[in-house]
N, C-alpha and C positions, 0 to 999 in steps of 0.2 A: 602413359598408359592409364586408362580409366579403371578405378577401383570399384568393382561391382559389389564388394562385400556389404553386407547390411548387419547392423548391430542391434541388439535388443536390450533395453533397460527394463527391469521389472519395477511396476509402481502399484502401490496398494489401492490406489483410486481407479486407474484405467487398465491395470494389469500390464500386458507386454506393449511396451512403446518401441517401434522399430525405427532406426535411423539409417538411411543409406550414408555411405562414408563421407560425402561433402558436408552433410550436417553434422555428423559425429566429430568431423575435424574442428567444428566449431565449439562443440561440448568440451573438447579436450584442450582447449586454450586456458591460459592462466586466469584470464578475466572472467571467463564463464565458470571455472572451478571455483572461484572466490564465492560465488552464490551459494556453495555448500556450506559456507561459514557464515552465512547471514540467515537468521530465523525469519521465517515469513511473516510471523505474527508479533514481532518485538517481544514484549514482556508477558504475552498471553499465557506462557507456561507457567507463570506464577498464580494464574487462576486455574487452568486446566493443564495438570502436569504433562500430558502427551502432546500438547500443542507446540512441539518443538521442531516441526518440519521447516524446511528451508525454501528460500527462493530458487535454489537449483531445481528442486523436485515440482515446484510450481511451474518453472519455466518450460520443463520438458512435457508438463501436463498440458500446458497452453498450445505448445508446439503440436502436441497429439490432437487435440480438439480442432486446431486450425485446419489440419489435414482433412478431417471429417467435414468441416464447414466449407471449405474450398472445393471439395470434390462435390458435396450436396448442391452448392449454389452454381458451381460450374455446369452441372447438368441442366439446372433451370435456365441459365444463361444461353446454352446451347439450343434450347427450344425457341429462343429469341434470334438465333442464327449468329450469336456472339460467342467466340471461343476464348477461353482463358489460356493464354500462352504459357509454355513451360516456365519461362522467366517470371511472369506474374505469380504463378503458383509458388515458385521459389521464393520470391519477395514476401508472399504472404507467410509462408512457413518460417522464414528467417525472421521476419518481424515478430512472430509469436514467440520464437525461441529466444530472442535477444531483447525483448521488450523491457526487461527488469535488470539489464547488465549495468545500468547506471545507479542502481539503488545502493544508498549507504546502509550501515548497520542500523538496528532498531527501527527500522521502516521509516516513516515520515518524521519520527521524533528527531532524527539526525539532522534533517533539513532545518528544524526549528532551532536546534542547539547552535549550529554553526553558520547557518545562512549562507550555505555554499551554492545555492541554486537547486532547481528541481532535478530529480533523477532523470527526467526526459532530457534535459540539457546535457547532463553527463553522459547519458547513452550515445548522443550524437558525437561528443567529444571523444569517447572511447573508441567508437566504430571508425571514426575518421583520423585518429592518431596513427601515423604510418609506422611508428615505433611500437604499437601494440600487437600482441599475437593475434588478437581477433581480426584486426585489419588485414594482417598478412594471410590468415587463413581464408578470409573472404575472398581476397584477390586471387589466391592460389585455386580455390575451388569454384568460384564463380567469375567475377571480373572486377576490375577497379572501378569501372562505371556503375556496377551493381552497388557498390558502397554508397555512392552518391544517391542513387534511387532508394536504397534502404533508409538512409539518413532522412530523406524528405518525408519519409512516413512518419517518422517520430517527431520531426520538425513541423508536420502538418503544412508542408510547403508544396502546393499543387504546381506551382510554376517549374519545379524540378522535373516534372514528368512531361512528355510531350502529349500533344492533343489526342491522338488516336488511342492512347491508352489511359487517358486521365480519368475516365469514368470507372475503369476497372480499379484503378488506383485508390479512388474514393471509396470504393467498395471495400478494398482491402483495409483502408484506414478504419472504416466503421467496424470490421471485424476484429480489430485490435483495440479500438477505444469507443465504446457507445454503451447504451443501455443493455443490449445483449451482444457480448462480444466474447472471443475465446478466453481472454484474461479473466473476466468475472465469471464465466462459467466454470472455469477450473478452481478458481480459488474459493468459491462458494462451496463447492463439493468437498475440496481438499480440507478446508477449514472446518466444516461440518463433521468430516470424518475423524479429524485428529482431536477436535474438542468434544466429540460424541454428543453434539447438539443435533438430535435427530430432526427437529423442524427446520433445519437449515438444508436439509436434502431436497432433492427434486429429480425428475426424470430426464436426465441429459439427452438420452436417445430420442425421446418425444420432442424435446426442444429443437433439437437440430432438424428432425423431420418437419416441424411446424413453420421453418423459415422459408421465405419466398423473396422474390426481388421483383420490383415493379420499375419500369422504365418510364421517365417523363422528361419534361424540358429542363429539369435540373440534374438529370442523370440517373444513376442507379440508386435505389433506395430499398434497404433490408426492410421487411415486413413479416408479419405472422398471418398464416391462414386462419380464417374465422373459427373454424372447427376445433382449433388448439387453444382457444382462448382460456380454458381451465388450466392447461399446463403452464401458460404464461403468468396467470395469477398465482400459481404454486411457485414459480421462480421468483416473482417479485416479493412474495411474502417470505420466502426462504431468505432473501436479502435482508429484509427488514428484521427478522427475528436473529439473524446473525450479528446485525449491529446492536440489537437490544440485549442479546444475551452474552455476546463475546467482544465484538469490537469496541464497544462502549462500557464495558464491564466496569463498575466503580473501582475495583482493585487495580486493573490494567490502567485506567486513566490516572489513578493516583500514583502508581509506580513509574509511569512515563513522566509525570510531573516531577517527581523525586529525581529521575534521571536528569531532566532539564536542570534542576537546581544543583546537582552534583557538578556538572561541567561548569556551570555559572560560578560556583564557588571556587572551584579549582583555577578557573581563568582569573578570578578576582585576586586570589593569592598570588599567582604569577605576576600579574600586572602590578601587584604591590611589592614585588621583589621578595616576597616570602618564599622559602624554600618548598617546592613542591615537585614531585617527579613528573618529568614530561619528556618523552623522546622527541627527535627533531620535527617529526610530522605533528605531533600534538602541539608544540611550540608554534608551528606555522598556523595551526588552527585557532590557537589562542591568540595570536598576533594579527588573525585575519589575513595573512599573507594568501596569495594565489597558489593553489596546488597545481603540479602537473598531473597528467593522467596517470602516470606510474605511481605517484604518491597516493592519489585518490584511491587507486585500486589496491593499494595496499592496506586500506582501513576496511576492517571487518568486525564482527562482533568480538572476536578474540582480542583484537587491538584494544577495543573499548574496555573490555573486562579486565584485561591486564592492568590498565591504569586505575580503574575502580579498585581492584584489589590491592594495588600499591597504596592507594589513598586510604584504604580501610583503617590502617593504623597510623595515619598522619596525626601530629600532635595538635593540628586545629580541630577542636571538638566538633564543630559544625560540619566539616568535610567528613570526618571519620564517622560521625553519627548517620548521615545520609547514605554513606557507602554501605554501612552495615544494614540500613533500613532496606536499601535495594538488594544486596546481595544474599542476605539472610531472611528476606520477607518479613522485616520487622515494620509492619504497616504503621502509618500514622493513625491517630485515633479519629474515627469518624464522628462528626458532630451531627447529631441527629435532632433536628428542631421541629417543633410543632408550630401551628399558626400562631401561637401566643408568644413564642420566643423570637427574639431578634437574630438575625444573621450573625455568625460566629465573629466576624471582623467588628461588627458594631459592639457586641458584648465585650470583647477584648479592649476596644477603644474606651468604652465606658469604664472598666476597671482601671485603665491606665490614667484616665482623666481625673479619677478620684484620688490618685496618688501624685496629682500636679505634673503628670508626664505628658509630653506632646502626643498628638494622635500620630498613628503609624501608617504608612503606606504598606498595607499587609501583602500586596502582591509581590514586594521585593524581600519579604521575610522568608528566610529558609525554614522556619518552622510552621509554617502556614500554607495550605493549598486550598484553592478554590477553583474548580472546573465545572463549566456547563457544556451539556452536549445536547444537541437538537438534530433529529433527523426524521424524516417522513418515510411515508410507504412508497411514494411515487411522485415526482415532480414534473409535470409536463411542460413547465417552462424551460427545462434542461432538454437533454436528448429524449425524443419521443420514442415510444414503442408503437409502431403503426400496425394496424390490423387490416388485411385485405378481406374485405366483406365479398359475400357470394355474389353481389351485383357488380364487383369490380371496383367499387369505391374504396377509398383508404381513409380510415379513421383512427384516432388515438384511442389507446386501450381504455382509457379512463371514460370514454364516451359509450363503450359497447359492452363493458364488463359488468354485468349485473351486481357482482360483489363489490366492485370499486364504485359504481354509482351510488350504492347505498351507504358509502363511508365518506367521512370528511378527509379527503385526500390531502387538502392544504394544511391540516393541522399537524404540526410535527410532534413527536414525542420529545419531551424535554426533561432533563434531570440536572440537577446541580449538586455536587458533593462538596463539602467543607471538611477538611482534615486538619489536625494539628499534632505536633510533636510536643508532648509534655515537657520532655527533658530540655529541647531547645528553647522553648518558650520560657521556662522558668529560670534557665541559666542566662537568659538575655534580660529578662524583666524581673524576676523575682516570683516567688510563690503566688503572690496576690493576684498576678494577672489571669489565673485560671479559677479564682474563687467564684463558685456559682456555675461553673461550666463543667469541671472535671471532678 
């Protein structure tokens, strides 16, 4: 018997989000519910206290926007005599709903810490694991063949779809991963809302209305109608400002660097056979043993925080200090240099050299952080945003936007931060190491 019941989740960004039973069954799996225990923005809450929203809320928001996108573009395709089938629409909605199911805690920082592979790879592993709840829910509510087609979207493998629907599947892939996709549309609005960064906002309804589809020898291509160029400019600048003010904020960048060093030190102690708390899964992470899907999906923010809290009182001063720095927001000191001052690492090396100490590889020092960030407004060498002109021609947004033509789009915004822990450096090298610096 088909369950026709519809469920509604209330969302602060999109308000009511409606789920037919077959999609809500996916939401109620343990693998999807895990996303409610993973923050969307990693350590961003240490900068913006309300930025504690989750990948769960982002995923349902992406699902909601995908429904609007596929309905809008479906009407355009119908004008070409092309129908989006029920299964293709279902694939679009499920790919949006499940696109982040393979994410680990602390966003992309987790991938840097343990090198377990990309979250896209884990998404495919989770969806195709016959022992996972999400696999069984997809099979029960859609089909076993549906799992294969859904996985091909995340694996970006066009050979997995047959020829007569390949163009539609390419279109769906663009809607989940491109310059203008449901994923980015939602997280920009959501992150802007929860950080209260107003210039990260944009008009989502007008963006959706602006989209069009062109058909050529390469298949379907999503583009923007010329009269909506100003809305796309607003969208692109919203993304730029969110990077500048939130995603690459110096405190967030520093705290994520400390987080990497925390687990590096804990792993170092473990491999030296020093006593350090670690449950079975953490031991496998330290030992770089391969994780099963069930082990991987047991890892969330709480799992990581539990270990950090246990290590906060460890008798290793370096580990406990860094754990306190992260948990209690005890920031390292920012080194602010002018053009007449050397980089911090050079100044530290000079002080050590005076004491007949060897020069240090500061990248490996727990009391030192150096991070550089670089991002631009728009890079047409990557995924392009195409504009459909009134004469029917297709051009890149950078060629037709008056605003962008007057800017140096190729020049990135760059920022380097150097930070140090006075306590850790003085404990390791002596007070003289910071003479003239601190």
